[in-house]
N, C-alpha and C positions, 0 to 999 in steps of 0.2 A: 503493499500499500503507499502511496506517495504521501510523504508527511504533510503534502499542503494541498493534497487532495481529499477533502473530507466530507461526508454526508452533512448536508443540511448547510455548508459552510460556503460563500460563492466567493469570499475573499478570505486570504492565507491570515492565521490565529497566533498568536507569538507560541501560544501552549504546543503546536503542534508537531514539535521535535518531542516532547516530553511523554504524550498521548502517543506517539508511536514508540517509544521506549515502555509504556506500561503497557503495549496490545503484546510487545514482542516478549514482555517479562508474563503474561498471563497464557501465551498461547503455547509458552515452553509449559504450562502446568497442565496434568493429563487427565481425566477420571479413569477409574478401573476398568478394563474393558471384561467381557464376561466369556466363558465358550472359548478360548484363546485367542479371541481377536486383538487386534493390536488396538492398545491407548489411543484416543483420539481428543485432541485438544477441543475443550468448551467452548461452547458457540457465542460468539462477540456480535450483539447488534448493537445499531446505531442507536437506542437508547440505553447504553452503557456508557456511550463517549461523554455526554455531556458530566456525568459525575465523578469521570477523570479530570476533569476541565477545575472540579473543586466542589461541585454543589452538592447538595447533601440529599439521599433519598429519601421520600416520604415514608415516614411510618404507619400502617396500616393498625388500627386497633381492631380486634376482634369484636368486640360489644359494640352492638347498635344501640341508637341513642334511648332507645327505650328500656335499655337495661338499666337507665339510671331513672328513669320516672320516679321510683319510691325515695327518690335525694332529694328529689326539688320540688318547691313549693310557690304556687304563683295565682294568680287571678288576672280576668280582665280588669282594664281601669272602669269601663261602666258599670262593672259588678261591685267594684268598691267603692266607688261614690254613692252607692246606694245602702253603704254598710253603716250600722251605727256604733259608735263604741264608749265605752264609760270613760270619766271623766280620769285624769290622773289622780290618784290618792296624795294629800298633801298633808308633810310632817306640821310644817308651816305654810302658811298660805301664803302663794305669789315667790314662795324662795326655796323651800325645800320640799321637791317632788318624792314620788318615787322612783328607785333605780336608784344605779350607784353615782356617788356622790365623794369625787375627793376634797378634801379640806385639809389646805395645803399652811403653813407659816412658819416663820422661822423659831428657835428655840427659845423658849422661855418669853414669847410675845402674848402668851395667851390662849393660846388655839386649845390647849386640854382642857384648861377650865370654862370656855365656852361650848366645849361638847358636851360636859356634867351640867353646865345650866340646861342644856337642851334636854339631856337624858333625864333630868330630873321634872322639866315641865311639859315635857309628854309621859313618863308614869304618874305626876299627880293633876296632870291638866291643868298646869299654869300658865305664865306668859313668857313668851320669848322672843327676841326679835319684833317687839313690838306687836305679834301676835297672839291672842287666846288658843291657845292646843288643845286639840283634841284628844283625850287621854287612851292609851295602849299599851301593851309591852314593850320592854327595852330590854336590849343585849349589849351591856357596855365591857367589852374585853380590853381593861387596861392593864396592859403586856408590860409598860415600863415603870409601873408605880404598883407600892406594895399597898397594903391593906389600911396599914397607919395614915399614909397620905390623903387616901381617899375619904378617910372618915371624916378627918382634919376641914377637908374641903366643903363635905357635905355637912358638915355641922354651922360653920360660918355661912354657907350658903342658906341654908333653915334655920338660921337666928334672928331672921325679921320677926317683927311686931305679927303678923298674921301668923305665923306658927309659934308666938310663945305657948309654952306648957307643955306642947305633945309636936309630936312630926305628922306633917300631912298623912292626909289618906294617899291611898297611892304607893306608896313607895314599896310594896311587895310586888309590885308592877316591873321595879328596875332590879336586873340581876347584873351583878357583879362578878368578873371571870378576873383573875389576874395569871392564870396558867389557860392556854388553847391549844392544840396541838397546830402545825404550821399546813398549807396548803401543800399536798403530795404525803402527807403523815395523818390522813385523817381530819383535819380540819375541814375543809370543804364539808365533807358528809355528816360531819358533828354540827356545823352551824345549818346545813341544811334541814337536819331532824330538829335541831331544838329552835328555828324558824317554823316549820311548821307546827310542833308541837305547843308551842306558846303563841301562835298566833303574832309573832312581835311586827310592831309595827315601824322601829327604828334598831339599827342594829350601828354600833359605832366601834370602829378595830381603831386602837390607839398605843404603838402605831403600827402600820399597815409593814411597816418592816420587819417587826416581830412575826409577821403571820406569813409572810411569802414566801413560796419555796425556796430551799438551798439550791443553787446553782448546779446543776447536773453538766455530765460531759457533753450532751446532747446541747445543751445549750451556747457550749463554745462555737457551735458552727452557727448560731442564730447572730444576727445583726441586734444589739441593746434595747432598738425603737420596736422590736418583733418579741421580746421578751418580756415587755414591760407591759405591752397589750395585750399577751395571752395571761399574764398574771392576773389582770385586772378582770377581763374578758369571762373569765369562770365564775365573777361573784356576779354579773351581768343574769347569766342564766340563773340564779337561784332569786334574786330581784324578779324577775319575770314570772318567775314560776310562782311566787308566794304573794307579787305584786306589796312590795316592802320596800324600805329603803335600809342602804346600806353604808356607811360614810366611813371611806377608810381615810385614817389622819397621817400625813405625810410632813415633812422638814420641807421648807423652802429656801433656796440659796441665800447666802449672805448678800448677795452682789443686788440693788435696785434693777429697775426695769419699767418702762413706760407702761407693758404689757405686763399684769400682774400674774396672767399665764406661764410666762417665762421663768419667775421666779421656781414655779414648782424644780423640787430637784429629780431630775432624771430626764427622760426623751418627751417627745410629745406624742408617743405611743401610751403616755400616762392621759394624758387630756382628750387623746383621740378613741380610749377604750371605754371612756365613763360617761353618764347621760349630762351629769352637770360637773361645775365646780367651783370652789370656793377659794378666799384666798383672804387670810387676816393677815394684815402690813401696816408700813409706816406706823410701826407704834411710838407717840410722842406723850411720856408722860402718863395719864389716865385715858388717853384717844387714841383708837387707831382706826383704820379704815378694811371693810369688808366687802372684797369683791365678787359678785355672785353672776355666773353664766352659765348657759344649758341651753339643753334641747326644746325644755318646756319654761324659760322663766329668761327674762328680760335683761341684758346686761347695764347691771346696774352696779355704782358703788356706793356703800353705805358708810354711816358715820357710827362708832359705839363709843360710849364711855363705860371706863371698868371702875366698877365701887371696891376699894380695898376693904372697907368695913367687911361687904358681906360674899367678897368675891363673885360679885354678877356682872356681864355685860349687858348695857343699855342702848337699844337704837335710839339714835339724837335723830336719822332720819338718815336722806339723800345726802350723798358728801356736797353736791353744788349746791344745795338748800341750805344746808346747814353750815357752809361756809358764806353763802348769803348774808344768814342770818348774826353770824356771828361778827363779820366786817361792818354790820347795820349797825349792831350794839357797840363798838368799837367807836363808829363815826358819832353815833349820838352822843355815848359817853362823852366823848372829848368837845363837842359843841356845847353840850351841858357846862361844861367844869370852866371854859376858858372863853363863851362865847355870849351876847347877851344883844338886847335891843339897843342897849346905846353903843355896842363894839362887836358887830356884827364879825362873820369870819368867813372869809374868802376861800373858793373851793380848794384853790393851794396850799391855804394856811390849812383846811381840814384834811388835808389828804397828806401833808406834813407829819400832821400831829396824830393822826391816828392809825398811822404806818400801813393805809389800804394804797391800792393803784390809783391813778391818775384816770385812767380811762373808765374804769368799773364805776369810781366815784362819779365823778362828772357827766359821764352820758348816762346811765342808769339809776346810782343807788341816791343821789340825790333829787334828780326828779320824783321817785317815786316815794321817797320819806315826807317830799312835798306833799303829792299827791294824800298820801296816809296823815295829813296833818301831824307829824312827828317833829317836824320844822319848820320856822317860818322864812320867808324870802324879802328881802329889801332892796330897794334901789340896789345898779351897780353888782347885781349879782353876790350879794352877800348874804347870809344863814345866820338863824340863831335857835336853838330849843324853846318851843313852846310851854 
């Protein structure tokens, strides 16, 4: 065969000599003959040539599509549009729905205290994050704290006047465990059985690091994103089965970020595997911010205030509104102290004295305070408090 005279090719191709050499090599191979017949070389057709150039032969599956029908589920869109579904169950209305919810925060930021606040509120039908809570059974896995610390926190939380003389009803619905097997060691089966037996509305795992499976050799072949995702996806199966809420607590990175999701220690496989994310961050004194994001909730940032007296986090409101209220109060205090009808203040004086931003004070805050009747304006754009 002329190496440049190949079937299906009108022009010479660069691989011609390589193909010719391959054909010669294959031709030397013989198949075993029978009945004393001489061995003959295996036949080579035109269809073999393209694969010698470097293409891959298609692998044909012996299974037919219908063999997989028992493993797939789906419906037509028109049928879906006529279906009716139950609304999600909420632990905290508009903030914490059913599903897997990651709760992250820096060490010592107060996330374990807020988690215990939530557990007590659910068990006793109390208040948490500004909402009345429907009572239910709670499982709290405090895997990094001993019983003495949990008792001390509970005594402080329950020392409010409304609990004077006795503990609130419903504490028997709060189950506290400081030892629990990991995933892969019976932890998931135990969790599934406990939730089913007690009809738990909330499960808190503090922290998830003490519950996640130990790395195995098979994990060495996976990327970290896949490992993070798979560990949390197993919890989602349980929440869908029992229509409950599981809240694994994780640590956040020390470095700040504009997007609170990036503060979670680990890969994006963590936030991708769960239904909702909560991040407690920007702790300054007794205040901190709580970022909430998820499939069933709006992306909102709240401001919380911590009471050292009874170890309780209280919701002050959405951060943007709280900041506006704080700024307004600072401006009003300054105008009352240093301004008067006889000595009104200019916007520049108010900005310098209150520490607020000039654009916000001049463009929005002073006109709104004037409209609300908190301040009065005289000629030349000067203000005093009423």
